[in-house]
C-alpha distance (Angstrom), angle and dihedral (degrees) to the residues before:
residue distance angle dihedral
X1 . . .
X2 3.72 . .
X3 3.79 123.0 .
X4 3.85 88.7 -116.1
X5 3.85 94.0 56.0
X6 3.88 90.7 46.9
X7 3.76 90.0 50.0
X8 3.81 91.1 48.5
X9 3.83 92.2 49.5
X10 3.83 90.7 48.6
X11 3.77 90.0 49.3
X12 3.83 91.2 51.7
X13 3.79 91.0 50.0
X14 3.84 89.8 49.4
X15 3.88 91.0 50.0
X16 3.80 91.8 50.7
X17 3.77 92.2 47.8
X18 3.81 90.9 47.9
X19 3.83 92.5 48.8
X20 3.79 90.0 50.4
X21 3.79 92.6 47.6
X22 3.80 90.5 47.2
X23 3.79 92.7 51.2
X24 3.78 91.7 49.7
X25 3.82 92.9 46.6
X26 3.76 95.9 47.9
X27 3.78 93.9 46.4
X28 3.83 92.1 50.3
X29 3.85 88.7 50.1
X30 3.77 92.5 49.9
X31 3.83 94.2 47.4
X32 3.81 93.4 59.2
X33 3.80 97.2 64.0
X34 3.83 92.8 37.9
X35 3.84 89.7 52.5
X36 3.83 87.4 53.7
X37 3.82 97.3 43.7
X38 3.82 97.3 49.2
X39 3.78 97.1 57.8
X40 3.83 90.8 43.6
X41 3.82 91.8 54.2
X42 3.87 89.6 43.5
X43 3.78 88.9 54.0
X44 3.84 92.2 48.0
X45 3.80 89.1 52.4
X46 3.86 88.7 59.5
X47 3.80 94.0 52.6
X48 3.78 114.3 107.0
X49 3.85 93.4 -154.7
X50 3.78 93.1 66.3
X51 3.83 110.9 88.6
X52 3.84 115.4 -115.2
X53 3.77 94.0 -122.2
X54 3.82 90.4 58.0
X55 3.75 90.6 49.2
X56 3.81 91.7 48.4
X57 3.81 98.6 42.1
X58 3.79 101.8 33.0
X59 3.79 116.0 14.6
X60 3.83 100.8 41.5
X61 3.84 93.9 48.0
X62 3.83 87.7 45.5
X63 3.75 94.6 53.7
X64 3.80 92.0 43.0
X65 3.77 90.4 52.4
X66 3.79 91.9 47.4
X67 3.77 91.7 50.3
X68 3.85 91.6 49.4
X69 3.79 89.4 49.7
X70 3.79 90.8 49.5
X71 3.76 90.4 50.9
X72 3.85 90.1 52.6
X73 3.78 90.3 49.2
X74 3.82 90.2 49.2
X75 3.86 89.5 49.5
X76 3.84 89.3 54.6
X77 3.77 92.7 47.0
X78 3.83 89.8 48.2
X79 3.82 89.5 51.5
X80 3.79 88.9 51.9
X81 3.80 91.0 50.0
X82 3.82 90.7 46.5
X83 3.77 90.6 54.0
X84 3.82 88.5 54.6
X85 3.82 92.7 44.6
X86 3.80 89.3 -116.3
X87 3.82 100.2 115.2
X88 3.77 110.2 122.6
X89 3.76 135.0 -177.3
X90 3.79 123.2 -126.6
X91 3.77 114.7 -153.0
X92 3.81 123.9 -163.6
X93 3.77 141.3 133.5
X94 3.82 112.9 -82.9
X95 3.78 140.3 165.4
X96 3.79 103.8 -97.6
X97 3.83 95.3 -172.3
X98 3.83 91.1 52.7
X99 3.79 92.9 45.9
X100 3.79 92.9 52.2
X101 3.81 92.2 44.4
X102 3.77 89.7 53.5
X103 3.78 91.1 50.1
X104 3.79 92.9 49.5
X105 3.81 89.0 50.3
X106 3.83 87.9 60.1
X107 3.81 89.2 62.0
X108 3.82 100.3 42.9
X109 3.80 96.8 94.1
X110 3.79 93.8 47.6
X111 3.81 91.6 46.5
X112 3.79 91.2 50.6
X113 3.76 91.2 47.6
X114 3.80 90.1 55.7
X115 3.88 91.4 43.6
X116 3.86 90.8 -120.1
X117 3.76 129.9 143.4
X118 3.80 119.0 -120.2
X119 3.80 112.9 -155.7
X120 3.79 128.9 -171.7
X121 3.81 124.0 -164.0
X122 3.81 116.4 -177.6
X123 3.76 111.4 177.2
X124 3.81 114.7 -130.9
X125 3.85 86.0 -135.1
X126 3.83 90.3 67.5
X127 3.83 113.8 84.4
X128 3.80 115.2 -121.9
X129 3.80 92.5 -138.4
X130 3.76 114.5 57.4
X131 3.80 135.9 166.4
X132 3.81 115.6 -117.7
X133 3.79 147.6 89.8
X134 3.84 101.8 -54.8
X135 3.85 94.1 -170.1
X136 3.83 97.5 48.3
X137 3.80 91.4 45.8
X138 3.83 88.7 49.5
X139 3.80 91.3 50.7
X140 3.79 91.7 51.4
X141 3.85 94.7 47.9
X142 3.84 90.1 46.0
X143 3.78 90.8 52.1
X144 3.81 92.2 49.5
X145 3.80 92.6 46.5
X146 3.83 91.1 46.1
X147 3.74 91.9 54.7
X148 3.79 92.6 45.5
X149 3.83 89.2 51.4
X150 3.81 92.2 46.9
X151 3.83 93.2 52.4
X152 3.82 100.6 36.9
X153 3.79 117.9 84.1
X154 3.83 100.4 158.7
X155 3.78 131.4 31.4
X156 3.78 128.1 8.4
X157 3.78 150.3 -39.7
X158 3.82 119.5 -142.1
X159 3.76 129.6 -165.1
X160 3.79 109.3 -159.5
X161 3.82 124.9 -171.9
X162 3.85 118.2 -171.4
X163 3.73 138.6 151.5
X164 3.79 115.1 -91.2
X165 3.80 112.1 -100.8
X166 3.82 92.3 -152.7
X167 3.80 104.6 37.8
X168 3.81 126.8 47.8
X169 3.80 116.8 -128.9
X170 3.84 92.8 15.2
X171 3.75 126.1 117.4
X172 3.79 124.9 -144.2
X173 3.81 117.8 -142.4
X174 3.77 119.4 -164.9
X175 3.81 129.3 -177.2
X176 3.78 107.0 -165.0
X177 3.80 121.7 -176.8
X178 3.79 139.8 169.2
X179 3.78 92.0 -128.8
X180 3.83 129.3 121.3
X181 3.77 94.2 -77.1
X182 3.75 131.6 -143.0
X183 3.73 121.8 -78.0
X184 3.82 111.4 -112.3
X185 3.84 92.9 -122.3
X186 3.84 88.8 56.3
X187 3.80 93.9 57.8
């Protein structure tokens, strides 16, 4: 190989490493203020002196937006970890129904703004407390719901949670929408 091609390859490696470092650094810097703002807004929502219309029209949308932004930042950080083969899973018991309800709450304002319906079906056959990676599951559900919201202009979006019919102890998650859909060859 020529000196020029080795130099070019080294430069490409350096650029990739710099990009990965920059992504990790920026996401860490964004998480700090978000992790401060979210508890402050949560505390304000608990205050009795704040009128309900301000809570409903300003604080709840603010906290939902901050949580969505934090999720995006976490996705970017996870991508950076994945690129460095340092993405891990964290398994524990968690309340699945509560997690999904919290996620759906993040989308309520956007759904209302687009005059859509947001439906949630949680089968009574699915246990509320499950063992798994709560954060990764949340990221996946948020990504599916975000895509459904992006491509649905009329109708509804439904999150359905049911036991798997083919595998014991597995849960089937479905996001169903009335949007434009995805061409089969794109799946």
